[in-house]
N, C-alpha and C positions, 0 to 999 in steps of 0.2 A: 653205305645204304644204297640199295639198287633203286634206280629211277624207273617208275612205271609210266610207259607212254601208251596212250590209247590212240590208235589210228582210226579216224572217222572216215567212212566211205563217201566223202564229198565228191559228187560227180560220177560215182561208180554205180551203174544201174544193173549189173549182173550179179546174181546171188553167188554164182560159182567163183567169181573174182573176189567177192567179199570174203568168202570162206578160205580160198586158196592163199590169199595174201595176208591173212590174219587181222583183218579190220574189225573194229568194234561193232557188234551187232546184238540187238536185243530181240529175242523171239517172244512175241506177245500172244501167241496162239493159246497158251495155257489159260489165259483170261477169258476166252470165249465161253466156256462152260459157266464161269462165274457171272458173266454178263447176262447170259440166258436165264440162269437161276434167279437172278435179282430182277429180271424183266426190265432191264434198263432201256429207256427210250432212245437215248443218244449216247453214242460211243465214238470217241475220236482216237484213231490209231494212225500215227504218223508213219510215213514211208517215203523213200526217195521218189522223185518224179518218175512216172511211168513204170515203177517197180511192181511186178506182179500182175500186170495187165496182159491180156492175150494179144 
């Protein structure tokens, strides 16, 4: 039986490095439409520190 190993991008803050090195990543953008349709007041989306900021 093959062992499945998920590599978590702890300390990696560059999206390209996460994708290139096969780290575990969950894209939550598909939920944005659902949040808006349900008119949710509070939404918590976790992300690595400083990830996605300009």
